[in-house]
ROSE-4610 file (N, C-alpha, C; in Angstrom, 1 decimal, always signed):
// ROSE-4610
residu = [M/M/M/M/M/M/L/L/L/T/T/T/M/M/M/L/L/L/V/V/V/D/D/D/V/V/V/D/D/D/H/H/H/L/L/L/L/L/L/A/A/A/D/D/D/P/P/P/I/I/I/Y/Y/Y/D/D/D/P/P/P/N/N/N/R/R/R/C/C/C/S/S/S/I/I/I/G/G/G/F/F/F/H/H/H/P/P/P/L/L/L/H/H/H/R/R/R/L/L/L/P/P/P/M/M/M/I/I/I/I/I/I/G/G/G/Y/Y/Y/L/L/L/A/A/A/L/L/L/C/C/C/V/V/V/F/F/F/S/S/S/K/K/K/T/T/T/R/R/R/W/W/W/L/L/L/G/G/G/L/L/L/G/G/G/L/L/L/V/V/V/I/I/I/H/H/H/M/M/M/A/A/A/L/L/L/D/D/D/S/S/S/I/I/I/D/D/D/C/C/C/Q/Q/Q/V/V/V/N/N/N/T/T/T/G/G/G/S/S/S/W/W/W/I/I/I/N/N/N]
num = [1/1/1/2/2/2/3/3/3/4/4/4/5/5/5/6/6/6/7/7/7/8/8/8/9/9/9/10/10/10/11/11/11/12/12/12/13/13/13/14/14/14/15/15/15/16/16/16/17/17/17/18/18/18/19/19/19/20/20/20/21/21/21/22/22/22/23/23/23/24/24/24/25/25/25/26/26/26/27/27/27/28/28/28/29/29/29/30/30/30/31/31/31/32/32/32/33/33/33/34/34/34/35/35/35/36/36/36/37/37/37/38/38/38/39/39/39/40/40/40/41/41/41/42/42/42/43/43/43/44/44/44/45/45/45/46/46/46/47/47/47/48/48/48/49/49/49/50/50/50/51/51/51/52/52/52/53/53/53/54/54/54/55/55/55/56/56/56/57/57/57/58/58/58/59/59/59/60/60/60/61/61/61/62/62/62/63/63/63/64/64/64/65/65/65/66/66/66/67/67/67/68/68/68/69/69/69/70/70/70/71/71/71/72/72/72/73/73/73/74/74/74/75/75/75]
x = [-6.1/-7.5/-8.1/-7.6/-8.3/-7.9/-6.9/-6.7/-7.4/-8.4/-9.0/-10.2/-10.6/-11.5/-11.3/-9.8/-9.5/-10.2/-10.7/-11.6/-12.7/-13.0/-14.1/-13.7/-12.3/-12.1/-12.7/-13.1/-14.1/-15.3/-15.9/-17.0/-16.7/-15.4/-15.3/-15.3/-15.6/-15.9/-17.3/-18.2/-19.6/-20.2/-21.3/-21.9/-23.3/-23.8/-22.9/-22.2/-21.1/-20.3/-20.9/-21.8/-22.7/-24.2/-24.8/-26.3/-26.7/-27.5/-27.9/-29.0/-29.5/-30.4/-29.7/-28.4/-27.7/-26.9/-27.2/-26.4/-25.1/-23.9/-22.7/-22.4/-23.0/-22.5/-23.2/-22.2/-22.9/-22.7/-22.6/-22.4/-21.1/-20.5/-18.9/-18.0/-17.0/-16.2/-15.6/-15.1/-14.5/-15.7/-16.8/-17.9/-18.6/-18.1/-18.9/-18.4/-19.5/-19.1/-17.8/-17.3/-16.0/-14.9/-15.0/-13.9/-14.1/-15.4/-15.7/-15.1/-15.4/-14.6/-13.3/-12.7/-11.3/-10.9/-11.6/-11.5/-11.6/-12.5/-12.8/-11.4/-10.8/-9.7/-8.3/-8.3/-7.2/-7.2/-8.4/-8.5/-8.0/-7.6/-7.0/-5.6/-4.8/-3.6/-3.0/-2.0/-1.8/-1.4/-0.4/+0.2/-0.9/-2.0/-3.0/-4.3/-4.2/-5.4/-6.2/-5.3/-5.9/-6.5/-5.8/-6.4/-7.6/-7.7/-9.0/-10.1/-9.7/-10.7/-11.3/-10.5/-10.9/-11.9/-11.5/-12.3/-13.5/-13.7/-14.9/-15.8/-15.3/-16.0/-16.6/-15.8/-16.4/-17.5/-17.2/-18.4/-19.5/-19.3/-20.5/-21.3/-20.6/-21.1/-21.9/-21.2/-22.0/-23.1/-23.2/-24.5/-25.4/-25.1/-26.2/-26.6/-25.8/-26.2/-27.2/-26.9/-27.9/-29.2/-29.3/-30.5/-31.3/-30.7/-31.2/-31.9/-31.0/-31.4/-32.2/-31.9/-32.9/-33.6/-33.6/-34.4/-33.9/-32.9/-32.3/-30.8/-30.3/-29.0/-27.9/-28.3/-27.3/-28.1/-27.2/-27.8/-28.3]
y = [+12.3/+12.0/+11.1/+11.3/+10.4/+8.8/+8.6/+7.1/+6.6/+7.3/+6.8/+6.0/+6.3/+5.5/+4.2/+3.7/+2.2/+1.5/+2.2/+1.5/+0.6/+1.0/+0.3/-1.0/-1.4/-2.8/-3.8/-3.6/-4.5/-4.8/-4.1/-4.5/-5.6/-5.9/-7.1/-8.6/-8.4/-9.6/-9.9/-8.9/-9.0/-9.9/-10.5/-11.3/-11.0/-10.3/-9.6/-8.7/-8.2/-6.9/-6.0/-5.6/-4.3/-4.5/-4.0/-4.1/-2.7/-2.1/-0.8/-0.7/-1.7/-1.6/-2.0/-2.3/-2.5/-1.4/-1.1/-0.1/-0.6/+0.1/-0.5/-0.3/+0.8/+0.9/-0.2/-1.0/-2.1/-3.4/-3.4/-4.6/-5.1/-4.1/-4.6/-4.3/-5.1/-5.3/-4.0/-3.0/-1.7/-0.7/-0.9/+0.1/-0.3/-1.0/-1.2/-0.2/-0.4/+0.8/+0.7/-0.5/-0.6/+0.1/-0.1/+0.6/+2.0/+2.5/+4.0/+4.7/+4.1/+4.6/+4.7/+3.7/+3.7/+4.9/+5.1/+6.1/+7.5/+7.5/+9.0/+9.0/+7.9/+7.9/+8.5/+8.0/+8.7/+10.1/+10.7/+12.3/+12.8/+12.3/+12.8/+13.2/+12.2/+12.4/+13.1/+13.9/+14.8/+14.1/+12.9/+12.2/+11.6/+11.3/+10.4/+11.2/+12.5/+13.4/+13.3/+13.6/+13.8/+12.3/+11.2/+9.8/+9.5/+9.9/+9.7/+10.7/+11.9/+12.7/+12.3/+11.7/+11.4/+9.9/+9.1/+8.1/+8.3/+9.4/+9.7/+10.4/+11.2/+11.8/+10.7/+9.7/+8.6/+7.8/+7.8/+7.0/+7.8/+9.2/+10.0/+10.0/+10.1/+10.1/+8.7/+7.8/+6.4/+6.4/+6.9/+7.1/+7.7/+8.9/+10.0/+8.9/+8.4/+7.3/+6.4/+5.7/+4.8/+5.5/+6.4/+7.3/+7.7/+8.1/+8.5/+7.3/+6.4/+5.2/+4.2/+4.1/+2.9/+3.4/+4.6/+5.1/+4.9/+4.2/+3.8/+4.1/+4.7/+5.1/+4.0/+2.8/+1.6/+0.5/-0.6/-1.9/-2.7]
z = [-14.7/-14.0/-15.3/-16.6/-17.6/-17.4/-16.7/-16.6/-15.6/-14.9/-13.9/-14.6/-15.9/-16.7/-16.7/-16.5/-16.7/-15.6/-14.5/-13.6/-14.2/-15.5/-16.1/-16.6/-16.5/-17.0/-16.2/-15.1/-14.4/-15.2/-16.1/-16.9/-17.7/-17.9/-18.9/-18.2/-16.9/-16.1/-16.1/-16.6/-16.4/-17.8/-17.7/-19.0/-18.9/-19.9/-21.0/-20.5/-21.3/-20.9/-20.9/-21.7/-21.7/-21.4/-20.7/-20.4/-20.3/-21.1/-20.8/-19.8/-19.3/-18.0/-16.7/-16.7/-15.6/-15.0/-13.7/-12.8/-12.7/-12.8/-12.7/-11.1/-10.3/-9.2/-8.2/-7.6/-6.7/-7.5/-8.8/-9.5/-9.9/-10.3/-10.8/-9.6/-9.5/-8.4/-8.1/-8.9/-8.6/-8.3/-8.4/-8.4/-7.2/-6.1/-5.0/-3.9/-2.9/-1.6/-1.0/-0.8/-0.1/-1.0/-2.3/-3.2/-3.2/-3.2/-3.1/-2.2/-0.8/+0.3/+0.2/-0.4/-0.6/-1.6/-2.5/-3.4/-2.9/-2.0/-1.0/-0.2/+0.4/+1.3/+0.2/-0.8/-1.8/-1.8/-1.6/-1.7/-0.6/+0.5/+1.7/+1.6/+0.8/+0.7/-0.4/-0.3/-1.3/-2.6/-2.4/-3.4/-4.5/-3.8/-4.4/-4.6/-4.3/-4.4/-5.8/-6.9/-8.2/-8.8/-8.4/-8.6/-7.9/-6.6/-5.7/-6.3/-6.7/-7.2/-8.6/-9.5/-10.8/-10.5/-9.6/-9.3/-8.8/-7.7/-7.2/-8.1/-9.0/-10.0/-11.0/-11.3/-12.1/-11.6/-10.3/-9.5/-9.5/-9.3/-9.3/-10.5/-11.6/-13.0/-13.2/-12.7/-12.9/-12.1/-10.9/-10.2/-10.9/-11.4/-12.2/-13.6/-14.0/-15.1/-14.8/-13.6/-13.2/-12.8/-12.1/-11.9/-13.2/-14.1/-15.4/-16.2/-16.1/-17.1/-16.5/-15.2/-14.5/-13.3/-12.9/-11.8/-10.6/-10.3/-9.1/-9.0/-7.9/-7.7/-7.6/-7.1/-7.1/-7.7/-7.7/-8.3/-7.1]
């Protein structure tokens, strides 16, 4: 599940790479709704369940971070 943190590699595509006032949900390619739906679909299959669960947890934590830091759930 720790490998699911590699989903943040898409932050390297942003300019600037780090912006404390930017919500990653909806902004970065691997943090958009179609991808999140795909991560939820991974939870259905037993072979990919842990990967999907890790990615869903990651997106949930990013959403909470958005709410705490910017006051919105998505970008």
